[in-house]
C-alpha positions in Angstrom: 6.0 -16.6 0.6 8.6 -14.0 1.0 6.9 -10.6 0.4 8.7 -7.3 0.3 7.3 -3.7 0.2 8.9 -1.5 -2.5 8.1 2.2 -3.2 7.7 2.4 -7.0 5.1 4.9 -8.2 3.2 4.2 -5.0 3.8 1.1 -2.9 3.9 -2.5 -4.2 4.1 -6.0 -2.7 6.9 -7.9 -4.5 7.4 -11.7 -4.4 10.1 -12.8 -6.8 8.7 -11.9 -10.3 5.1 -11.3 -8.9 4.0 -7.9 -7.9 0.8 -6.0 -7.0 0.2 -2.4 -6.0 -1.1 -1.7 -2.5 -4.6 -0.2 -2.2 -4.8 3.2 -0.5 -6.1 1.6 2.6 -3.3 -1.0 2.7 -0.7 1.7 2.2 -2.1 3.8 5.1 -2.3 0.7 7.3 1.4 -0.2 6.5 2.3 3.3 7.7 0.3 2.7 11.0 -2.5 5.1 10.2 -5.8 4.2 12.0 -8.5 2.6 9.9 -10.8 5.6 10.4 -8.3 8.1 8.9 -10.2 10.6 6.8 -9.0 11.5 3.4 -10.1 14.1 0.8 -12.6 12.7 -1.7 -10.2 13.0 -4.6 -7.5 10.8 -3.0 -8.7 7.2 -3.5 
């Protein structure tokens, strides 16, 4: 597998023609936020 991160309307994992959007937790982890980062209730 050769995955790439791409900023579309959010962040997505892209592998050739396959793609899936990252969850909020995955996007935060990709940016080195700690797992216990607190977020407002209205932000996923």
